[in-house]
C-alpha positions in Angstrom: -11.0 12.4 17.1 -13.1 13.5 14.1 -11.0 13.1 10.4 -12.3 13.4 6.9 -16.0 12.1 5.5 -15.2 8.4 4.8 -18.1 6.0 2.9 -17.9 2.2 3.3 -19.7 0.1 2.0 -20.2 -4.0 3.4 -21.7 -5.9 0.5 -23.2 -9.0 1.3 -25.3 -11.6 -0.7 -28.6 -10.9 0.4 -28.2 -7.0 1.5 -25.3 -4.0 1.0 -25.1 -2.1 3.6 -23.5 1.9 3.4 -22.6 4.3 5.5 -20.7 7.8 5.8 -18.7 9.1 8.9 -16.1 11.0 10.2 -14.6 8.6 13.2 -15.0 5.7 14.4 -17.1 6.2 17.0 -19.3 7.7 14.1 -19.5 4.7 12.2 -20.2 2.6 15.1 -23.4 4.6 16.0 -24.4 5.9 12.6 -27.7 4.6 10.8 -26.7 3.0 7.7 -28.7 2.7 4.8 -29.3 -1.0 3.5 -29.9 -1.6 -0.3 -30.9 -5.2 -1.6 -28.7 -7.2 -3.4 -30.4 -7.7 -6.7 -28.5 -7.5 -10.1 -25.8 -5.4 -10.4 -27.3 -2.5 -12.0 -30.7 -2.0 -10.0 -28.2 -2.0 -6.7 -25.5 -0.2 -7.9 -27.9 2.9 -8.6 -29.0 2.4 -5.1 -26.0 2.5 -4.0 -24.8 5.4 -5.5 -27.8 7.4 -5.1 -26.8 7.2 -1.4 -23.5 8.4 -1.8 -23.8 11.1 -4.6 -24.4 13.9 -2.4 -21.6 13.3 -0.6 -19.5 13.0 -3.3 -21.3 16.1 -5.1 -20.7 18.3 -1.9 -17.0 17.6 -2.1 -16.9 16.4 1.9 -16.5 12.5 0.8 -12.3 12.2 0.9 -12.4 8.2 0.3 -14.6 4.8 0.3 -13.9 1.3 1.9 -15.4 -1.1 0.0 -15.7 -5.0 1.7 -17.6 -7.4 -0.9 -18.3 -10.9 -1.0 -16.4 -12.8 -2.8 -14.5 -14.9 -4.6 -12.3 -11.7 -5.5 -9.4 -10.7 -7.4 -8.2 -8.1 -5.3 -6.1 -5.9 -7.6 -8.6 -5.8 -9.9 -11.6 -4.8 -7.5 -13.5 -7.7 -9.5 -16.0 -10.2 -8.0 -14.6 -13.3 -9.9 -16.6 -16.1 -12.2 -16.3 -18.2 -10.0 -19.1 -16.8 -7.2 -22.0 -18.3 -6.9 -23.7 -15.0 -7.5 -24.1 -15.5 -11.1 -25.2 -12.0 -12.0 -22.3 -10.9 -10.3 -19.6 -12.7 -12.3 -17.2 -10.4 -13.5 -18.4 -7.1 -11.6 -16.1 -4.6 -11.5 -16.7 -2.3 -8.1 -13.9 0.4 -8.9 -15.4 0.9 -12.5 -19.1 0.8 -11.3 -18.5 4.0 -8.4 -16.2 5.8 -10.7 -18.9 7.4 -12.4 -20.2 9.1 -8.9 -17.5 8.8 -6.8 -14.9 10.1 -9.5 -11.3 9.4 -8.4 -11.3 9.2 -4.6 -9.1 6.7 -3.1 -10.5 2.9 -2.9 -9.9 0.5 0.1 -11.1 -3.0 -1.5 -11.1 -6.3 0.1 -13.7 -9.4 1.0 -16.4 -8.5 3.7 -14.8 -11.2 5.4 -11.5 -9.9 5.7 -12.9 -6.3 6.8 -14.7 -8.0 9.8 -11.5 -9.1 11.0 -10.0 -6.0 10.0 -12.3 -4.0 12.3 -11.7 -7.1 15.0 -8.2 -6.9 15.1 -8.4 -3.6 15.4 -11.4 -2.5 17.6 -13.0 -5.3 18.7 -12.4 -8.7 19.8 -8.7 -9.7 18.1 -7.3 -6.2 19.3 -3.7 -6.1 20.4 -3.5 -10.0 19.4 -1.5 -11.5 16.8 -3.2 -13.6 14.6 -7.0 -13.4 14.7 -9.4 -15.3 12.6 -13.1 -14.5 12.0 -15.4 -16.8 10.6 -18.9 -15.7 9.9 -21.8 -18.5 9.9 -24.7 -17.0 8.5 -26.3 -18.0 5.5 -23.3 -18.7 4.1 -19.3 -19.4 5.3 -16.7 -17.1 4.8 -13.8 -16.3 7.3 -10.9 -13.4 7.1 -7.2 -14.1 9.0 -5.9 -10.8 10.3 -1.9 -10.9 11.4 -0.7 -8.1 13.2 -3.6 -6.3 12.7 -3.8 -6.5 8.7 -5.7 -8.9 6.7 -3.8 -11.7 5.5 -3.6 -12.1 1.2 -2.1 -14.9 -0.8 -3.0 -16.0 -4.3 -6.4 -14.9 -3.6 -8.1 -14.4 -0.1 -8.8 -17.0 2.2 -11.6 -19.3 1.8 -12.2 -20.8 5.3 -16.0 -21.9 4.5 -14.8 -24.4 1.6 -12.1 -26.3 4.2 -13.0 -30.1 4.1 -14.2 -31.3 7.6 -15.0 -35.0 8.2 -18.5 -35.7 7.8 -20.7 -37.1 10.8 -21.4 -40.9 10.1 -24.9 -40.1 10.4 -25.2 -37.5 8.2 -26.8 -38.0 5.1 -27.2 -34.8 3.9 -25.5 -34.5 0.0 -24.2 -30.9 1.0 -25.3 -27.7 -0.7 -21.5 -26.0 -1.9 -22.6 -25.9 -5.8 -18.8 -26.3 -6.3 -17.6 -29.1 -3.6 -20.4 -30.3 -2.2 -19.9 -31.0 1.3 -17.4 -28.5 2.3 -18.0 -26.9 5.6 -19.8 -24.3 3.5 -22.2 -27.2 2.2 -22.8 -28.7 5.6 -22.9 -26.1 7.8 -24.0 -22.6 6.6 -27.8 -21.4 7.1 -28.3 -22.7 3.4 -27.1 -25.8 4.3 -28.7 -26.2 7.5 -32.3 -24.7 6.0 -31.7 -27.2 3.7 -31.3 -30.3 5.2 -34.0 -29.7 7.9 -36.7 -28.1 5.6 -36.5 -24.7 7.5 -34.7 -21.8 8.7 -31.8 -22.4 11.3 -33.8 -19.6 13.5 -36.7 -21.4 13.6 -35.8 -25.0 14.9 -36.4 -25.3 18.4 -34.1 -25.4 21.2 -32.2 -29.0 21.5 -33.0 -30.0 17.9 -30.4 -31.9 16.5 -29.2 -30.0 14.2 -27.2 -27.7 16.7 -25.5 -30.9 17.5 -24.3 -31.7 14.4 -23.7 -27.5 13.6 -21.5 -27.6 16.8 -19.9 -30.8 15.2 -18.8 -29.2 12.2 -17.6 -25.8 14.0 -15.4 -27.9 16.0 -14.0 -29.7 13.4 -13.6 -25.9 11.8 -11.9 -24.4 14.9 -9.5 -27.4 15.7 -8.2 -27.1 11.6 -7.7 -23.5 12.2 -5.8 -23.8 15.9 -3.5 -26.6 14.3 -2.8 -24.6 11.4 -2.7 -21.2 12.2 -2.2 -21.6 16.3 -3.7 -17.7 16.5 -4.5 -15.8 19.6 -8.6 -15.8 19.0 -11.2 -16.9 16.8 -13.7 -15.0 16.4 -17.4 -16.5 15.3 -19.8 -14.0 13.7 -22.9 -14.5 11.8 -27.0 -15.3 13.0 -26.3 -19.4 12.7 -23.0 -18.9 15.3 -25.3 -16.5 17.6 -27.5 -19.3 18.7 -28.1 -19.8 22.1 -25.8 -22.6 23.5 -23.9 -23.1 20.9 -20.6 -20.9 21.0 -20.0 -23.0 24.5 -20.4 -26.5 22.8 -17.8 -26.0 20.4 -15.7 -23.7 23.1 -15.7 -27.1 25.3 -15.8 -29.9 22.2 -13.0 -28.0 20.6 -10.6 -27.6 23.7 -11.8 -31.5 24.5 -10.8 -32.8 20.7 -7.3 -30.8 20.7 -6.9 -32.6 24.0 -4.3 -31.3 25.6 -1.6 -31.5 23.0 -1.1 -27.5 22.3 -0.3 -27.2 26.0 -1.8 -23.7 26.1 -4.2 -22.4 28.4 -5.9 -20.3 25.7 -6.5 -23.7 23.8 -7.2 -25.9 28.0 -8.6 -23.5 30.4 -8.8 -20.3 28.7 -11.3 -21.5 26.0 -14.0 -19.7 26.3 -11.6 -16.2 25.7 -10.3 -18.3 22.4 -13.6 -18.7 20.4 -15.4 -15.5 21.2 -18.4 -13.7 19.6 -17.4 -10.5 17.9 -17.2 -7.2 19.9 -18.4 -4.7 17.2 -21.7 -7.1 17.1 -23.3 -6.5 13.9 -21.0 -3.6 12.8 -17.6 -5.6 12.2 -18.4 -5.0 8.5 -19.0 -1.9 7.9 -16.6 -0.6 10.3 -13.8 -2.9 8.5 -15.1 -1.4 5.2 -14.4 2.5 7.0 -11.0 1.4 8.0 -10.2 0.2 4.4 -11.6 3.5 3.5 -9.5 5.4 5.8 -6.2 3.3 4.9 -6.7 3.9 1.1 -6.7 7.6 2.5 -3.8 7.5 3.5 -2.2 5.7 1.4 -2.9 7.9 -0.9 -1.5 11.0 0.8 2.0 9.1 0.7 1.4 8.6 -3.3 0.8 4.8 -3.4 -0.9 3.5 -6.2 -4.7 2.6 -5.7 -7.4 0.3 -7.2 
């Protein structure tokens, strides 16, 4: 079904993906515009150049933004604790207004955008509680309950949970705030720092992936015992390494050891911890959904950022 034209921004630490579409089918197929994430002034200038013709024509009805964090959701601001120093205090709403004027804005973290997409149209469609975790340069996560991203005082920061350190692991951790939290031990950046080369260049069977499976298993066990979700979706380049998902699945079932006596957590583990169905499109699709939701809320007279 074709609807109004909605813009989408998936803002990551290394690149910002932009797209415009009028339907789910289109956002899943459209060729996105990619901008390198450098300093805010240059980056946002390129982003706005992409959207300007759509806005000038009057065709653009709303925009959704899924941003790296941490963020302050009500104000659409990147907080001053983000490791991306140049972006501390960056205000998305103010930055896009000169070109996008008073369009409705849907805003959330990039991980929450991804979990929104996977819970709505992807691997977690129809599930009551879905957890999406992306394991790439960093580790981020979002939780959707009945199809809506969970917000507390801030948003979930699953990548900064504390996991048991492998006794043989002497790496101090790469997280500037916590050292050896999950992100500090198991992110792509941590793997590169520990082994001296990017994860994608390591040979199959390298000790790195055994250790990675250990930490991702600890994460999955913690998520399972805390939230009892219907599905954990593991995205990101590191999680896509061949054989890693299967190892995490089996180790998670073994670690739970039948205590949570549901098929989903035992014999059905391969249908519980899964890859994204919208592979490579979860974030931008979720951003588009944020924009669509903001447009619908605006039509009902609800306040927007």
